[in-house]
N, C-alpha and C positions, 0 to 999 in steps of 0.2 A: 782184571785185567784181562779177562778174556775177553772182554767187551770192546776193550780196547785193541787189541791186537785187531780185530777181527774189519774195526772200524778204518785201523788203518789197511789192509789189504782192501777193504773195500774200494778207500778212494785212492790209493795206488791205482789201482785195478781201472778205477774209471778215469783218470789223472794218464796212463798209461794210452786207454782206449781210446782219447781224445785228440792227441797227436799224432802228428804227422808218421806214418812209417819209411820215408825216405833213408831216414839215415841205416836201415839195415837193407837197401839196393846198393848193388855192387855200384860200382863208380862206372862203370860200362851204361848200368842203366839209370841214373841219376841224372847223365849229361844229356842224356835224350831231351830235346827239345829247342827252346830257343830264347837265346840268352844275346843281351846287350853290354857293350863294355863300358862300364862307368866310369871307369878310372885308374890311370897308370902311374904309380908311381917310382921314384929312383930312390933306391937306398946305397949308400954310403960316395966312395970318392969318383970320379970322371961317370962318364956316359952319356947319353941324352936320349931324351923317350921320342922326340923326332925320328931317330933313325930305324926305330920300331916299327913292320909291316903293321901291325897292328893295333892300333891305338882308340879307334874307335868304332863305331858301326855293328851292326847285328850280326850272329854266329845263328844257323840254324844246322844243330846236330842230329842225322838220325840213324836209325839201329843198323843200317847195313852198313854205316862206314864212309858215309858222305856227306858232303856236308854243302851248304848255302852260305856264303858271306855277304853280305850286302856294306859297305863303306858307307860314308858320310855325304858323298857325291850320288847315291844310290846307284853305282856301278857294281854288278852284281857276280861276285865270284863261285864259280863252283869247284869242288876239291873234296877233300877226307880229310880222314882223322882218322887218329890210332891215339891208344889209350896203351901205358904199360905200368907192371908194377914192378920196382927194384929195390934194392938195397938202397940204406940210406947212406953217404959218404963218408958219414960220421963213424970212428970207430970204435966212441964209446956207447953210440946206440946199437941196437940190432931193428931199429925200425925198416918200417918196407915204406916208401912214399911212390906215387903215383905220377909219373910223367904223360904230358900232352904232346903227340907232333901234328899238326896243323899244314896243310898245304892247298891251297888255294888259287885255281888259274881266271883267268877273263879272256874269254874265248874269242872277244872282239879284239881287244888290241896284243893278245898271247901274253900279257901281266901274270908273273907268277909270283905268288908271297907264298913266305913260308917261315913258320917259330918250330920251335923246341921248346916247351917250357918243363921244364927240368922236376918242377917239383908246385902240384894241383890241389888242396883242400875244399874241400865244402866247408863252410862257415854255418849253412842253415839249410834249407829246402831250396830257397832261390839268390844264393849268394855262395859265388867261389873264387877263390883265389889263387892264379896260378905264378907263378914264378918261372922269371930267365936268374939264372945267374952267371953273370962273368968275373971276371979277376977281384976287383975292389968295388964292385958295385952288383946291386940285384934289382931289377924291376918287378915289378907285383902290377899284375892284372887282374881289376874286379870285372867279374860276370855277373848279371844280375838279371834274373827273368822279366 
């Protein structure tokens, strides 16, 4: 029986040692890097994904809170990002959720794009979902490395 426990502990250490430690990092650290929008879906009644400022393109999030956004037409926007931790609106849960505020400006045309994501969740090392929650519908934006 002692050998079985030793084997279980040994393989557990090997398994954990081989996995990415990204899940141990704070959201502020995990988001740093380049992400592309791969999909935007709408759940619920009403709404149109065409009204959203970010439905495609690539974001690069920097440690200092700045970002670069390049849309599908290769127009470069410069801006800022901020993550905040807040309590869930669901009274049954005492969960904390992370929100993401993004503002980006094309300094050539002075076009300003901005979005507030009510909730973001990392699905894995290379994927996170950001939700925009409106009255009767929710938009889910998928970001991948």
